N, C-alpha and C positions, 0 to 999 in steps of 0.2 A: 549544409543542407541548405538549399535558396530560399528562404521563404518571401513568399510576397509582401508589400507595405499591411496589407492588408489580410490577416487572417481569416477571417470571416465575411471575407468582403462579398461575397451575392447574395449577401441576407441584408434587409432592411436593416437588420439589428443591431449590426455595427454602428450605425448611425444611432441605434439608442442608446448603444453602450456608450458613444462620446457624446450626446446629449445628457445621461441621467448618472450615469456609472466614472464619468470619465476616464473612458477607454482610448481615449484616441493617442494616437504616440505623440512622444514628446515635440518631435519636429512638427507637426501640426497643432500644438498649442494656441496657438495664434486664430484658428478659423472659428468663424463661429459655431455655431452649431447646426443652423439650416444649411449652411457651405459644408459641412462636413459629412452632411447628409445627403445630398447630390452626389459627393464627390464618390464616398463610398460604394453608393449604387450603381454608379456607372464605372465601375470594376470590377464584373464578376470574373469570379477565378472558378467556378463551376460552369458549364452548359445547361443548361435545362434542357432535358429531355422531351421531347414530345410525342411519347409511346401513349397506346390505348389499351385502357385494360382489356378489352375485348380483343387484340393481337396477340395476347396469351392463351398459346394453347397447351393444355395439359391432360395425360390421364389421368392425373392424384387428384382423389374424390375431396378430401379434405380442402386442398388449395383451389378447384375448382367452385365447392361452393362461398368459399372466401370470396374469389372476384365475382361470383354473379352477385353475393351482398353486397360487395362495394360500388357495384353499377347502378344501385339503387341509392345512394348514399349523396344528399343533397346538402346537410349541413351538420358541423359537429362543434365543439368544443374541445380545443388541446393545448395542454400543459406541456411548455417544453424546457427541460433546463440541461443548458450545452457547457460546455468547458473545453477549450480546448488551448496546448502551449507547446512552447519548441525551443529547445536550446536550454533552458532552466529559466524562459523570460516569463514575465505576468502574465499568467491565465488571459484571456480574453474568456467569457462567460456571457450567459445570457439566463434569462430567466423570462419566458414568456407566456402570458396565457391568451389563445387567439380562438377566438369566435371566428369562424369560416361557411360561406354559404356559396356554393358551386356554382357555377353559371359563365355567360361568356358577355361582359367578363365576371372572374367571380367578384365577390365582396367578402369583407376582413375589418373587423376591428382587435387591433394588438395593443394589449397591455403588458409596460413590464413596472416592476417596482409596486402596483398597486394602482397604478398613473394611466390613464388613456395615453398612447405614444402614436398610434398610426390608425386612421383608420381610410379605405378604400371602398368604393359604392360605384357604380356604372361608370367606371373607369376615370373616376377624382380620387385625387389621392392626398389626405391630409396627413403632416407629420409633426408632432408636439416638441417641439424644442427644450420646454418646458417653461417656457414663459408666451410665446406664440404659438398658432396654429400654422404653418407652410404649408402652401401649394407645391407640391412635388410631381404634380400629374404627368407632369412633361420630361421627367428625370429617369423613370421609374415604372417598371408595371408590376399587376400581382405577383407574378411568376418569381419576381424579385423580391418582393417583401417578405415574402413566406414561403418554403421551400418542402419544409416538413408537412406536407398535406396527407390528407391520409390516402389518397389516391396515390402519392408517390410512394407511400409506405407500406402500403400494399405490392406496389412494382419491384419495389426492394426484397421484398420478403418471398415476392417470387423467382427473381434471380439468385437467393441463397438457400433454400429450402431444402433441397438436397443436400445441403452440409449439415445441415441444424440434427439433432438428435430429439426427440419427441418424448416429454413424458405427459400422461395423461392421468387425469384427475375426473373427479365424478360431474365437473362444472367446466375443468380448463383443458384446454392442450398448449402444454408448456414446451416451445423451441430454445433450446440451448446450443451453444458452442461453447468449447473453451480449447485454447490452441491455436497454432497459426492458422492462418487463410488470409492470402495476401487479397484473392474475392471476395471475400464478408468486408475488411479493411476497405476497399475502393469504393463496395454499396453504400456502407454507412459515411464514409468523405462523400460522396454524392448526396448523399441522404439530406444529410445537415449543413451541403454548402459548404463544407471546411475544404480549405486548400492548403497544403502543406508542403509543394513544392516537389523537389528530388529528392526522396529518403530513399535509403535502403532499408526495406522491411522483412530482413534475412532474422531479425532480430525480436518482431512484431509478436505481439501476444492479443488475442483477442477474447473476449466474454459478452458474450449474447445471451440476452433471456427475453422471448418474445409472447405474449398468451393473447391466446385467440378465446373468445366464449364458445362452446360447443353448443350454446343455444341457438345463437343467433350468428355465429362463423364471423364475428367481429373482431378485428383485432383491437383488443384492449390497452394494451402498453408494448414498447420497444425499451429495451435497455441494452445501451450499446458502451463498453468501455474496450479502449485499444491504448497500449504503451509497448515503446520501443527503442530501441539506443544507435544512432549510427558513429561514423566518426567526427561528428558534427555536434554530438550531444543526444539527448533526449527529446521524446516527443510526445504528447499525451492525449487521448481524443475521449470525452465521456460526453454522454448523450442518453436522455430519458425522456420519451412523449407518451403523456398518456391522452387518451381518446374516448370524448364521455357525449353523454346528450346529442347520441344520431338523429337526425330529421328532427331535432326540436330547438332550433335556436331562433329565436325571434328577431322580429325587424334591426338594421344595421343600420344607423342613421350617421351621417353627415354630422361634425362640428355645426354649432350653431352658426357662428359665425359664416361658414360657407353656404346655408339656406338660402 
């Protein structure tokens, strides 16, 4: 399979990996952290879809309620755990805690390994390379900074809901899938902004669990695991995102040096 230079290239998280986890490829080891941030975010591999929730038409009552509730979400916290690997190589990993406020443009405060890493507000974006806050406003936009937004999660769920099985409890709607589905894999590949390149998915298996709160029709978590193998080797994608604190996010402020 042909694997891009940066597997997670359309997330600013790759810059975070390079800056705080030593995740940069060996041939780029001499790049400074701020240079790595800019190069990574300027080479997206997954185009962000400019879709609106209101564009989705459905006669599915449960999906209609989820879409309606999503329209009223203005802020939230998302905890993301993401791992991707190809051909037995070193996995690229991200553990991020994101506070997100919708708007034009949105604002976000992204933490990794307990440290502030990226803050964006009013179109101004700063990245912490471990030593200094670097202004990367001219090199990146918020859609590249963080792709696993609640809106994108809902859009992804709407795309694959017909392929999922439903288990209902007193409090939750639990949607699952175990098995083969190229459409499901491609949906999560796009949601997590991961690019594997050209791979054979004939041996791909998916494991999905999406939990929706019955009381407020909000997606609380999405967990996804996929693994497969082709003539070039194995590939794996694992991602889990949990959404909390809906419409209860405090002020997001730029670093003091940017005030």
